[in-house]
The first five atom37 places (N, CA, C, CB, O) and aatype in JSON, in Angstrom:
{
  "aatype": [20, 20, 20, 20, 20, 20, 20, 20, 20, 20, 20, 20, 20, 20, 20, 20, 20, 20, 20, 20, 20, 20, 20, 20, 20, 20, 20, 20, 20, 20, 20, 20, 20, 20, 20, 20, 20, 20, 20, 20, 20, 20, 20, 20, 20, 20, 20, 20, 20, 20, 20, 20, 20, 20, 20, 20, 20, 20, 20, 20, 20, 20, 20, 20, 20, 20, 20, 20, 20, 20, 20, 20, 20, 20, 20, 20, 20, 20, 20, 20, 20, 20, 20, 20, 20, 20, 20, 20, 20, 20, 20, 20, 20, 20, 20, 20, 20, 20, 20, 20, 20, 20, 20, 20, 20, 20, 20, 20, 20, 20, 20, 20, 20, 20, 20, 20, 20, 20, 20, 20, 20, 20, 20, 20, 20, 20, 20, 20, 20, 20],
  "atom_mask": [
    [1, 1, 1, 1, 1],
    [1, 1, 1, 1, 1],
    [1, 1, 1, 1, 1],
    [1, 1, 1, 1, 1],
    [1, 1, 1, 1, 1],
    [1, 1, 1, 1, 1],
    [1, 1, 1, 1, 1],
    [1, 1, 1, 1, 1],
    [1, 1, 1, 1, 1],
    [1, 1, 1, 1, 1],
    [1, 1, 1, 1, 1],
    [1, 1, 1, 1, 1],
    [1, 1, 1, 1, 1],
    [1, 1, 1, 1, 1],
    [1, 1, 1, 1, 1],
    [1, 1, 1, 1, 1],
    [1, 1, 1, 1, 1],
    [1, 1, 1, 1, 1],
    [1, 1, 1, 1, 1],
    [1, 1, 1, 1, 1],
    [1, 1, 1, 1, 1],
    [1, 1, 1, 1, 1],
    [1, 1, 1, 1, 1],
    [1, 1, 1, 1, 1],
    [1, 1, 1, 1, 1],
    [1, 1, 1, 1, 1],
    [1, 1, 1, 1, 1],
    [1, 1, 1, 1, 1],
    [1, 1, 1, 1, 1],
    [1, 1, 1, 1, 1],
    [1, 1, 1, 1, 1],
    [1, 1, 1, 1, 1],
    [1, 1, 1, 1, 1],
    [1, 1, 1, 1, 1],
    [1, 1, 1, 1, 1],
    [1, 1, 1, 1, 1],
    [1, 1, 1, 1, 1],
    [1, 1, 1, 1, 1],
    [1, 1, 1, 1, 1],
    [1, 1, 1, 1, 1],
    [1, 1, 1, 1, 1],
    [1, 1, 1, 1, 1],
    [1, 1, 1, 1, 1],
    [1, 1, 1, 1, 1],
    [1, 1, 1, 1, 1],
    [1, 1, 1, 1, 1],
    [1, 1, 1, 1, 1],
    [1, 1, 1, 1, 1],
    [1, 1, 1, 1, 1],
    [1, 1, 1, 1, 1],
    [1, 1, 1, 1, 1],
    [1, 1, 1, 1, 1],
    [1, 1, 1, 1, 1],
    [1, 1, 1, 1, 1],
    [1, 1, 1, 1, 1],
    [1, 1, 1, 1, 1],
    [1, 1, 1, 1, 1],
    [1, 1, 1, 1, 1],
    [1, 1, 1, 1, 1],
    [1, 1, 1, 1, 1],
    [1, 1, 1, 1, 1],
    [1, 1, 1, 1, 1],
    [1, 1, 1, 1, 1],
    [1, 1, 1, 1, 1],
    [1, 1, 1, 1, 1],
    [1, 1, 1, 1, 1],
    [1, 1, 1, 1, 1],
    [1, 1, 1, 1, 1],
    [1, 1, 1, 1, 1],
    [1, 1, 1, 1, 1],
    [1, 1, 1, 1, 1],
    [1, 1, 1, 1, 1],
    [1, 1, 1, 1, 1],
    [1, 1, 1, 1, 1],
    [1, 1, 1, 1, 1],
    [1, 1, 1, 1, 1],
    [1, 1, 1, 1, 1],
    [1, 1, 1, 1, 1],
    [1, 1, 1, 1, 1],
    [1, 1, 1, 1, 1],
    [1, 1, 1, 1, 1],
    [1, 1, 1, 1, 1],
    [1, 1, 1, 1, 1],
    [1, 1, 1, 1, 1],
    [1, 1, 1, 1, 1],
    [1, 1, 1, 1, 1],
    [1, 1, 1, 1, 1],
    [1, 1, 1, 1, 1],
    [1, 1, 1, 1, 1],
    [1, 1, 1, 1, 1],
    [1, 1, 1, 1, 1],
    [1, 1, 1, 1, 1],
    [1, 1, 1, 1, 1],
    [1, 1, 1, 1, 1],
    [1, 1, 1, 1, 1],
    [1, 1, 1, 1, 1],
    [1, 1, 1, 1, 1],
    [1, 1, 1, 1, 1],
    [1, 1, 1, 1, 1],
    [1, 1, 1, 1, 1],
    [1, 1, 1, 1, 1],
    [1, 1, 1, 1, 1],
    [1, 1, 1, 1, 1],
    [1, 1, 1, 1, 1],
    [1, 1, 1, 1, 1],
    [1, 1, 1, 1, 1],
    [1, 1, 1, 1, 1],
    [1, 1, 1, 1, 1],
    [1, 1, 1, 1, 1],
    [1, 1, 1, 1, 1],
    [1, 1, 1, 1, 1],
    [1, 1, 1, 1, 1],
    [1, 1, 1, 1, 1],
    [1, 1, 1, 1, 1],
    [1, 1, 1, 1, 1],
    [1, 1, 1, 1, 1],
    [1, 1, 1, 1, 1],
    [1, 1, 1, 1, 1],
    [1, 1, 1, 1, 1],
    [1, 1, 1, 1, 1],
    [1, 1, 1, 1, 1],
    [1, 1, 1, 1, 1],
    [1, 1, 1, 1, 1],
    [1, 1, 1, 1, 1],
    [1, 1, 1, 1, 1],
    [1, 1, 1, 1, 1],
    [1, 1, 1, 1, 1],
    [1, 1, 1, 1, 1],
    [1, 1, 1, 1, 1],
    [1, 1, 1, 1, 1]
  ],
  "atom_positions": [
    [[-3.63, -10.59, -6.18], [-4.86, -10.07, -5.78], [-4.93, -9.91, -4.29], [-5.93, -10.9, -6.28], [-4.59, -10.84, -3.56]],
    [[-5.34, -8.82, -3.85], [-5.43, -8.55, -2.32], [-6.7, -8.93, -1.83], [-5.22, -7.08, -1.94], [-7.71, -8.89, -2.53]],
    [[-6.69, -9.32, -0.51], [-8.02, -9.62, 0.15], [-9.0, -8.37, 0.07], [-7.78, -10.03, 1.72], [-8.64, -7.19, 0.09]],
    [[-10.27, -8.81, -0.02], [-11.29, -7.72, -0.17], [-11.22, -6.67, 1.11], [-12.83, -8.44, -0.27], [-11.46, -5.47, 0.97]],
    [[-10.88, -7.22, 2.28], [-10.76, -6.21, 3.24], [-9.61, -5.06, 3.26], [-10.68, -6.89, 4.37], [-9.6, -4.11, 4.05]],
    [[-8.77, -5.28, 2.38], [-7.66, -4.32, 2.14], [-8.0, -3.33, 1.0], [-6.34, -5.09, 1.78], [-7.2, -2.43, 0.75]],
    [[-9.18, -3.45, 0.28], [-9.4, -2.49, -0.77], [-10.51, -1.57, -0.5], [-9.63, -3.15, -2.01], [-11.55, -2.0, 0.01]],
    [[-10.36, -0.32, -0.82], [-11.39, 0.78, -0.74], [-11.82, 1.0, -2.26], [-10.76, 2.22, -0.01], [-11.08, 1.12, -3.23]],
    [[-13.18, 1.03, -2.2], [-13.87, 1.15, -3.61], [-14.46, 2.55, -3.77], [-15.08, 0.05, -3.81], [-15.05, 3.13, -2.86]],
    [[-14.27, 3.03, -4.95], [-14.84, 4.28, -5.47], [-14.6, 5.37, -4.64], [-16.23, 4.19, -5.67], [-15.58, 6.01, -4.23]],
    [[-13.47, 5.7, -4.31], [-12.95, 6.75, -3.22], [-12.91, 8.04, -4.31], [-11.18, 6.28, -2.36], [-12.28, 8.06, -5.38]],
    [[-13.67, 9.0, -3.8], [-13.51, 10.3, -4.54], [-12.35, 11.0, -4.41], [-14.44, 11.18, -4.22], [-12.03, 11.33, -3.27]],
    [[-11.57, 11.34, -5.43], [-10.26, 12.09, -5.38], [-10.24, 13.12, -6.45], [-9.03, 11.14, -5.55], [-11.03, 13.16, -7.39]],
    [[-9.23, 13.99, -6.23], [-8.92, 14.98, -7.17], [-7.44, 14.62, -7.79], [-9.0, 16.43, -6.45], [-6.5, 14.66, -6.99]],
    [[-7.2, 14.3, -9.06], [-5.98, 14.01, -9.49], [-5.35, 15.15, -10.05], [-6.01, 13.01, -10.34], [-6.01, 15.97, -10.69]],
    [[-4.0, 15.28, -9.84], [-3.18, 16.41, -10.22], [-1.84, 15.93, -10.98], [-2.83, 17.25, -8.91], [-1.16, 14.97, -10.62]],
    [[-1.62, 16.59, -11.86], [-0.18, 16.23, -12.57], [0.67, 17.31, -11.8], [-0.1, 16.44, -14.48], [0.38, 18.5, -11.72]],
    [[1.84, 16.65, -11.22], [2.84, 17.45, -10.41], [4.31, 17.32, -11.06], [2.86, 16.91, -8.84], [4.86, 16.24, -11.26]],
    [[4.82, 18.51, -11.33], [6.22, 18.53, -12.0], [7.17, 17.88, -10.87], [6.73, 20.18, -12.45], [6.98, 18.06, -9.67]],
    [[8.17, 17.14, -11.38], [9.2, 16.58, -10.38], [10.41, 17.52, -10.53], [9.64, 14.96, -10.7], [10.37, 18.37, -11.42]],
    [[11.49, 17.4, -9.71], [12.59, 18.09, -9.98], [13.47, 17.73, -11.03], [13.22, 18.13, -8.97], [14.56, 18.28, -11.16]],
    [[13.03, 16.74, -11.88], [13.74, 16.44, -13.09], [13.04, 17.07, -14.3], [13.88, 14.93, -13.26], [11.83, 16.88, -14.45]],
    [[13.72, 17.78, -15.15], [13.17, 18.57, -16.37], [12.41, 17.73, -17.13], [14.22, 19.16, -17.27], [12.89, 16.66, -17.51]],
    [[11.21, 18.06, -17.44], [10.17, 17.33, -18.28], [9.56, 16.03, -17.72], [10.8, 16.97, -19.58], [8.96, 15.29, -18.5]],
    [[9.65, 15.76, -16.6], [9.1, 14.55, -15.92], [7.96, 15.15, -14.98], [10.31, 13.68, -15.04], [7.92, 16.33, -14.62]],
    [[7.04, 14.17, -14.63], [5.83, 14.49, -13.77], [5.44, 13.23, -13.04], [4.58, 15.05, -14.63], [5.75, 12.11, -13.44]],
    [[4.75, 13.47, -11.99], [4.04, 12.44, -11.18], [2.64, 12.76, -11.25], [4.51, 12.38, -9.7], [2.23, 13.92, -11.4]],
    [[1.78, 11.61, -11.14], [0.28, 11.89, -10.85], [0.05, 11.7, -9.44], [-0.72, 10.95, -11.65], [0.46, 10.71, -8.83]],
    [[-0.62, 12.69, -8.89], [-0.97, 12.63, -7.34], [-2.5, 12.69, -7.25], [-0.27, 13.92, -6.44], [-3.15, 13.57, -7.81]],
    [[-3.07, 11.68, -6.48], [-4.57, 11.78, -6.15], [-4.68, 12.36, -4.77], [-5.32, 10.34, -6.2], [-3.98, 11.86, -3.89]],
    [[-5.41, 13.28, -4.52], [-5.73, 13.86, -3.29], [-7.22, 13.39, -2.84], [-5.6, 15.42, -3.42], [-8.24, 13.72, -3.44]],
    [[-7.21, 12.65, -1.79], [-8.51, 12.19, -1.29], [-9.13, 13.23, -0.44], [-8.38, 10.91, -0.51], [-10.28, 13.56, -0.73]],
    [[-8.52, 13.82, 0.63], [-8.94, 14.98, 1.4], [-7.64, 15.61, 1.78], [-9.85, 14.63, 2.67], [-6.58, 15.32, 1.24]],
    [[-7.8, 16.57, 2.81], [-6.55, 17.19, 3.17], [-5.53, 16.36, 3.93], [-6.83, 18.33, 3.93], [-4.42, 16.83, 4.18]],
    [[-5.9, 15.09, 4.31], [-5.18, 14.16, 4.99], [-4.41, 13.15, 4.24], [-5.99, 13.55, 5.8], [-3.42, 12.59, 4.72]],
    [[-4.83, 12.94, 3.12], [-4.41, 11.77, 2.26], [-4.04, 12.14, 0.64], [-5.67, 10.69, 2.3], [-4.86, 12.68, -0.11]],
    [[-2.78, 11.8, 0.28], [-2.53, 11.92, -1.03], [-1.76, 10.61, -1.37], [-1.78, 13.24, -1.36], [-1.2, 9.95, -0.49]],
    [[-1.77, 10.24, -2.84], [-1.21, 9.09, -3.16], [-0.64, 9.18, -4.6], [-2.19, 8.02, -2.98], [-1.19, 9.88, -5.45]],
    [[0.31, 8.56, -4.82], [1.0, 8.43, -6.27], [0.21, 7.52, -7.05], [2.54, 7.87, -6.24], [-0.17, 6.46, -6.55]],
    [[-0.1, 7.84, -8.3], [-0.7, 6.96, -9.22], [0.28, 6.7, -10.29], [-1.97, 7.49, -9.77], [0.44, 7.51, -11.21]],
    [[1.01, 5.52, -10.18], [2.13, 5.38, -11.07], [1.7, 5.03, -12.44], [3.07, 4.35, -10.57], [2.4, 5.44, -13.36]],
    [[0.64, 4.34, -12.72], [0.33, 3.98, -14.05], [-0.95, 4.93, -14.59], [0.0, 2.38, -14.07], [-1.69, 4.42, -15.44]],
    [[-1.2, 6.17, -14.18], [-2.37, 6.89, -14.52], [-2.27, 7.3, -15.9], [-2.59, 8.03, -13.65], [-1.3, 7.86, -16.4]],
    [[-3.44, 6.96, -16.54], [-3.44, 7.29, -18.07], [-4.65, 8.18, -18.41], [-3.51, 5.92, -18.98], [-4.96, 8.39, -19.59]],
    [[-5.39, 8.75, -17.29], [-6.44, 9.66, -17.59], [-5.97, 11.09, -17.3], [-7.7, 9.29, -16.78], [-4.83, 11.36, -16.92]],
    [[-6.87, 11.89, -17.48], [-6.61, 13.35, -17.26], [-6.67, 13.72, -15.83], [-7.61, 14.21, -18.02], [-7.02, 12.94, -14.95]],
    [[-6.28, 15.05, -15.63], [-6.6, 15.78, -14.25], [-7.97, 15.85, -14.0], [-6.1, 17.19, -14.17], [-8.81, 15.68, -14.88]],
    [[-8.24, 16.1, -12.74], [-9.48, 16.56, -12.23], [-10.22, 15.61, -11.29], [-10.31, 16.86, -13.33], [-9.57, 14.69, -10.81]],
    [[-11.4, 15.74, -11.0], [-12.12, 14.83, -10.08], [-12.35, 13.46, -10.68], [-13.46, 15.42, -9.67], [-12.44, 13.36, -11.91]],
    [[-12.46, 12.39, -9.88], [-12.58, 11.04, -10.45], [-12.78, 10.23, -9.11], [-11.22, 10.55, -11.41], [-12.72, 10.79, -8.02]],
    [[-13.01, 8.84, -9.26], [-12.99, 7.88, -8.2], [-11.95, 6.83, -8.46], [-14.34, 7.25, -8.03], [-11.78, 6.43, -9.61]],
    [[-11.3, 6.41, -7.54], [-10.38, 5.23, -7.7], [-10.65, 4.2, -6.62], [-8.87, 5.67, -7.63], [-11.26, 4.48, -5.58]],
    [[-10.18, 2.97, -6.9], [-10.28, 1.91, -5.92], [-8.89, 1.34, -5.87], [-11.38, 0.83, -6.28], [-8.08, 1.44, -6.8]],
    [[-8.65, 0.67, -4.61], [-7.3, 0.25, -4.25], [-6.97, 0.3, -2.93], [-6.38, 0.96, -4.88], [-7.87, 0.34, -2.09]],
    [[-5.77, 0.31, -2.6], [-5.15, 0.4, -1.23], [-3.98, 1.12, -1.34], [-4.85, -0.92, -0.6], [-3.28, 1.04, -2.35]],
    [[-3.63, 1.94, -0.26], [-2.35, 2.65, -0.12], [-1.3, 1.78, 0.32], [-2.45, 3.78, 0.8], [-1.46, 1.08, 1.32]],
    [[-0.17, 1.76, -0.39], [1.01, 1.01, -0.03], [2.24, 1.8, 0.3], [1.33, 0.12, -1.07], [2.71, 2.58, -0.52]],
    [[2.77, 1.61, 1.49], [4.03, 2.31, 1.79], [5.24, 1.64, 1.23], [4.2, 2.44, 3.24], [5.43, 0.45, 1.46]],
    [[6.09, 2.34, 0.51], [7.17, 1.81, -0.05], [8.48, 2.66, 0.34], [6.92, 1.72, -1.52], [8.67, 3.82, -0.01]],
    [[9.35, 1.9, 1.11], [10.52, 2.73, 1.71], [11.38, 3.16, 0.57], [11.42, 1.9, 2.79], [12.19, 4.07, 0.78]],
    [[11.33, 2.68, -0.45], [12.17, 2.96, -1.73], [11.59, 3.87, -2.8], [12.45, 1.66, -2.41], [12.09, 4.02, -3.92]],
    [[10.34, 4.57, -2.3], [9.56, 5.24, -3.2], [10.41, 6.58, -3.74], [8.16, 5.6, -2.48], [10.27, 7.02, -4.88]],
    [[11.12, 7.03, -2.96], [11.99, 8.21, -3.31], [12.99, 7.97, -4.44], [12.76, 8.64, -2.09], [13.43, 8.92, -5.09]],
    [[13.37, 6.62, -4.7], [14.22, 6.42, -5.67], [13.68, 6.51, -7.18], [14.78, 5.2, -5.38], [14.37, 6.72, -8.18]],
    [[12.28, 6.3, -7.15], [11.62, 6.4, -8.47], [10.71, 7.6, -8.59], [10.81, 5.16, -8.74], [10.47, 8.05, -9.71]],
    [[10.2, 8.16, -7.52], [9.34, 9.24, -7.7], [9.82, 10.62, -6.86], [7.91, 8.73, -7.26], [10.38, 10.48, -5.78]],
    [[9.62, 11.62, -7.27], [10.12, 12.86, -6.56], [9.14, 13.8, -5.98], [10.91, 13.63, -7.44], [9.39, 14.96, -5.65]],
    [[8.02, 13.22, -5.89], [6.66, 13.95, -5.11], [6.53, 12.93, -4.02], [5.02, 14.1, -6.11], [6.51, 11.71, -4.22]],
    [[6.45, 13.52, -2.87], [6.27, 12.63, -1.67], [4.7, 12.67, -1.31], [7.22, 13.16, -0.37], [4.2, 13.76, -1.06]],
    [[3.95, 11.55, -1.29], [2.63, 11.41, -0.88], [2.53, 11.57, 0.56], [2.08, 10.17, -1.31], [3.51, 11.39, 1.28]],
    [[1.32, 11.91, 1.04], [1.21, 12.13, 2.49], [-0.13, 11.32, 3.04], [1.11, 13.77, 2.79], [-1.16, 11.23, 2.38]],
    [[0.01, 10.85, 4.09], [-1.14, 10.13, 4.89], [-1.07, 10.62, 6.32], [-1.0, 8.48, 4.88], [0.0, 10.58, 6.92]],
    [[-2.18, 11.1, 6.89], [-2.32, 11.4, 8.23], [-3.6, 10.78, 8.74], [-2.29, 12.87, 8.43], [-4.62, 10.84, 8.05]],
    [[-3.6, 10.21, 9.87], [-4.96, 9.73, 10.32], [-4.64, 8.86, 11.73], [-5.73, 8.73, 9.05], [-3.48, 8.58, 12.03]],
    [[-5.66, 8.52, 12.45], [-5.63, 7.75, 13.61], [-5.68, 6.2, 13.13], [-6.85, 8.17, 14.57], [-6.47, 5.78, 12.28]],
    [[-4.83, 5.52, 13.72], [-4.66, 4.08, 13.57], [-5.87, 3.41, 14.21], [-3.32, 3.59, 14.22], [-6.09, 3.58, 15.41]],
    [[-6.68, 2.63, 13.43], [-7.86, 1.97, 14.03], [-7.63, 0.56, 14.55], [-8.97, 1.93, 13.04], [-8.19, 0.04, 15.51]],
    [[-6.56, -0.06, 13.63], [-6.14, -1.5, 13.96], [-4.98, -1.87, 13.2], [-7.24, -2.52, 13.68], [-4.85, -1.41, 12.07]],
    [[-4.04, -2.71, 13.72], [-2.9, -3.34, 13.0], [-3.38, -4.66, 12.5], [-1.63, -3.51, 13.92], [-4.09, -5.4, 13.17]],
    [[-2.98, -4.91, 11.4], [-3.09, -6.35, 10.77], [-2.03, -6.73, 9.8], [-4.41, -6.51, 10.03], [-1.06, -5.97, 9.68]],
    [[-2.1, -7.76, 9.13], [-1.13, -8.11, 8.24], [-1.8, -9.06, 7.08], [0.04, -8.78, 9.02], [-2.93, -9.54, 7.21]],
    [[-1.01, -9.27, 6.0], [-1.37, -10.07, 4.9], [-0.51, -11.16, 5.04], [-1.27, -9.42, 3.59], [0.7, -10.95, 5.09]],
    [[-1.05, -12.56, 5.13], [-0.15, -13.73, 5.31], [-0.41, -14.59, 3.99], [-0.5, -14.6, 6.75], [-1.34, -14.37, 3.21]],
    [[0.52, -15.59, 3.84], [0.5, -16.47, 2.89], [1.08, -17.69, 3.35], [1.09, -16.0, 1.79], [1.84, -17.59, 4.31]],
    [[0.84, -19.0, 2.77], [1.45, -20.25, 3.28], [2.93, -20.06, 3.1], [0.92, -21.56, 2.52], [3.41, -19.51, 2.11]],
    [[3.67, -20.57, 4.17], [4.97, -20.43, 4.14], [5.74, -21.87, 3.92], [5.33, -19.72, 5.4], [5.56, -22.83, 4.68]],
    [[6.55, -21.89, 2.89], [7.3, -23.08, 2.55], [8.77, -22.74, 3.1], [7.25, -23.41, 0.9], [9.42, -21.85, 2.55]],
    [[9.23, -23.41, 4.12], [10.67, -23.14, 4.8], [11.45, -24.09, 4.15], [10.78, -23.31, 6.45], [11.09, -25.27, 4.08]],
    [[12.64, -23.63, 3.62], [13.75, -24.5, 3.23], [15.04, -24.23, 4.05], [14.04, -24.33, 1.74], [15.43, -23.06, 4.12]],
    [[15.69, -25.15, 4.63], [16.81, -25.03, 5.48], [17.92, -24.44, 4.66], [17.2, -26.36, 6.09], [18.14, -24.81, 3.5]],
    [[18.56, -23.56, 5.24], [19.89, -22.91, 4.6], [21.15, -23.65, 5.32], [19.96, -21.12, 4.91], [21.04, -24.24, 6.39]],
    [[22.31, -23.54, 4.62], [23.59, -24.09, 5.04], [24.14, -23.44, 6.43], [24.62, -23.87, 3.88], [25.02, -23.95, 7.11]],
    [[23.45, -22.22, 6.72], [23.85, -21.53, 8.01], [22.88, -21.83, 9.23], [23.88, -19.96, 7.76], [22.88, -21.16, 10.26]],
    [[22.17, -22.79, 9.0], [21.21, -22.99, 10.21], [19.99, -22.35, 10.17], [21.77, -22.57, 11.41], [19.13, -22.68, 11.0]],
    [[19.76, -21.5, 9.38], [18.43, -20.83, 9.24], [17.44, -21.55, 8.35], [18.61, -19.46, 8.71], [17.4, -22.77, 8.21]],
    [[16.61, -20.6, 7.73], [15.87, -21.2, 6.45], [15.49, -19.87, 5.74], [14.41, -22.24, 6.82], [15.54, -18.72, 6.18]],
    [[15.08, -20.32, 4.53], [14.59, -19.4, 3.59], [13.01, -19.66, 3.48], [15.37, -19.57, 2.18], [12.66, -20.84, 3.4]],
    [[12.08, -18.72, 3.46], [10.75, -18.77, 3.25], [10.25, -18.37, 1.85], [10.18, -18.0, 4.2], [10.5, -17.29, 1.33]],
    [[9.5, -19.36, 1.29], [8.9, -19.07, 0.13], [7.36, -18.97, 0.19], [9.32, -20.04, -0.78], [6.69, -20.0, 0.19]],
    [[6.81, -17.81, 0.24], [5.45, -17.61, 0.32], [4.76, -18.26, -0.92], [5.17, -16.11, 0.44], [5.26, -18.23, -2.04]],
    [[3.55, -18.88, -0.62], [2.73, -19.22, -1.84], [1.14, -19.24, -1.4], [3.24, -20.75, -2.46], [0.83, -19.06, -0.22]],
    [[0.33, -19.44, -2.25], [-1.11, -19.45, -2.17], [-1.67, -18.03, -2.13], [-1.57, -20.24, -0.96], [-0.96, -17.03, -2.27]],
    [[-2.84, -18.01, -1.94], [-3.68, -16.75, -1.9], [-3.3, -15.99, -0.68], [-5.24, -17.06, -1.89], [-3.09, -16.6, 0.37]],
    [[-3.19, -14.57, -0.76], [-3.03, -13.86, 0.39], [-4.38, -13.75, 1.31], [-2.51, -12.54, -0.02], [-5.53, -13.71, 0.88]],
    [[-4.01, -13.7, 2.56], [-5.16, -13.78, 3.56], [-4.95, -12.67, 4.48], [-5.24, -15.16, 4.37], [-3.83, -12.53, 4.98]],
    [[-5.94, -11.85, 4.77], [-6.09, -10.73, 5.8], [-6.11, -11.35, 7.17], [-7.42, -9.86, 5.57], [-7.09, -12.03, 7.47]],
    [[-5.18, -11.18, 7.99], [-5.09, -11.78, 9.36], [-4.85, -10.71, 10.41], [-3.94, -12.84, 9.42], [-4.05, -9.81, 10.19]],
    [[-5.53, -10.81, 11.56], [-5.27, -9.86, 12.68], [-3.76, -10.18, 13.21], [-6.45, -10.06, 13.91], [-3.29, -11.31, 13.27]],
    [[-3.18, -9.14, 13.51], [-1.62, -9.18, 13.84], [-1.42, -10.18, 14.94], [-1.0, -7.7, 14.34], [-0.37, -10.82, 14.85]],
    [[-2.18, -10.44, 15.91], [-1.97, -11.39, 17.04], [-2.36, -12.91, 16.68], [-2.85, -10.89, 18.27], [-2.12, -13.86, 17.43]],
    [[-3.0, -13.0, 15.43], [-3.42, -14.34, 15.15], [-2.83, -15.03, 13.92], [-4.83, -14.33, 15.03], [-3.5, -15.75, 13.19]],
    [[-1.5, -14.78, 13.74], [-0.85, -15.47, 12.61], [-0.7, -16.81, 12.91], [0.45, -14.92, 12.26], [0.0, -17.11, 13.87]],
    [[-1.33, -17.81, 12.15], [-1.11, -19.24, 12.47], [0.11, -19.82, 11.96], [-2.18, -20.03, 11.99], [0.76, -19.35, 11.03]],
    [[0.43, -20.99, 12.68], [1.75, -21.56, 12.09], [1.6, -22.07, 10.74], [2.32, -22.7, 12.92], [0.54, -22.5, 10.29]],
    [[2.69, -22.0, 10.12], [2.6, -22.51, 8.68], [2.37, -21.33, 7.69], [1.4, -23.59, 8.53], [2.43, -21.53, 6.48]],
    [[2.09, -20.1, 8.22], [1.74, -18.91, 7.39], [3.03, -18.0, 7.68], [0.2, -18.15, 7.85], [3.76, -18.23, 8.65]],
    [[3.26, -16.95, 6.75], [4.14, -16.07, 6.95], [3.65, -14.6, 6.61], [5.24, -16.49, 6.25], [2.8, -14.45, 5.73]],
    [[4.09, -13.65, 7.2], [3.68, -12.22, 6.95], [4.33, -11.77, 5.8], [3.98, -11.28, 8.07], [5.56, -11.79, 5.81]],
    [[3.69, -11.35, 4.76], [4.18, -10.76, 3.59], [3.95, -9.3, 3.54], [3.6, -11.39, 2.47], [4.72, -8.69, 2.79]],
    [[3.05, -8.61, 4.17], [2.68, -7.22, 4.29], [2.2, -6.83, 5.67], [1.64, -6.92, 3.31], [1.3, -7.53, 6.12]],
    [[2.63, -5.86, 6.42], [2.09, -5.26, 7.56], [1.14, -4.22, 7.07], [3.15, -4.69, 8.47], [1.34, -3.56, 6.05]],
    [[-0.06, -4.09, 7.96], [-1.2, -3.28, 7.49], [-1.58, -2.5, 8.57], [-2.35, -4.06, 6.97], [-1.38, -2.93, 9.71]],
    [[-2.2, -1.24, 8.35], [-3.0, -0.55, 9.45], [-4.2, -0.01, 8.63], [-2.12, 0.7, 10.29], [-4.13, 0.4, 7.47]],
    [[-5.3, -0.08, 9.4], [-6.45, 0.67, 9.01], [-6.46, 2.12, 9.78], [-7.76, -0.22, 9.34], [-6.25, 2.31, 10.98]],
    [[-6.73, 2.98, 8.91], [-6.59, 4.4, 9.23], [-7.99, 5.21, 9.17], [-5.55, 5.02, 8.22], [-8.75, 5.09, 8.22]],
    [[-8.22, 5.94, 10.14], [-9.4, 6.88, 10.07], [-8.77, 8.23, 9.7], [-10.26, 6.96, 11.49], [-8.22, 8.94, 10.54]],
    [[-8.88, 8.54, 8.39], [-8.29, 9.69, 7.72], [-8.99, 10.92, 7.92], [-8.19, 9.48, 6.35], [-8.46, 11.98, 7.6]],
    [[-10.27, 10.89, 8.48], [-11.11, 11.97, 8.77], [-10.76, 12.64, 10.01], [-12.44, 11.56, 8.82], [-11.0, 13.83, 10.22]],
    [[-10.14, 11.77, 10.88], [-9.78, 12.37, 12.25], [-8.54, 13.02, 12.2], [-9.72, 11.35, 13.35], [-7.61, 12.64, 11.49]],
    [[-8.51, 14.09, 13.02], [-7.28, 15.04, 12.92], [-6.5, 14.76, 14.18], [-7.69, 16.68, 12.81], [-5.45, 15.36, 14.4]]
  ]
}
């Protein structure tokens, strides 16, 4: 579960089924405005206008699983991150391995407390600004 600060609720979108470059396959794309589109990986509804809730997540490996590129343009309002408790285990090479646990917390980027680890980097965007 993501912290409430990360979720947008009831965002009006236009959902479109888009053909991929693989025969017979398609992706579902939600268009929020001319600045934002997002892939809906488990969409079970029909095309057309609707409202969705959630957050946009950047995945650098997205192109391996989807053949339609979502777009997002906007002005960055602030940088933040999601942190979790960090349980550090020493490794044989002198470093340590981090095992995050506990609930995720929205944290301003410059305020990550000791004993926590960053699990996601975040930005807040103004997508209405050009």
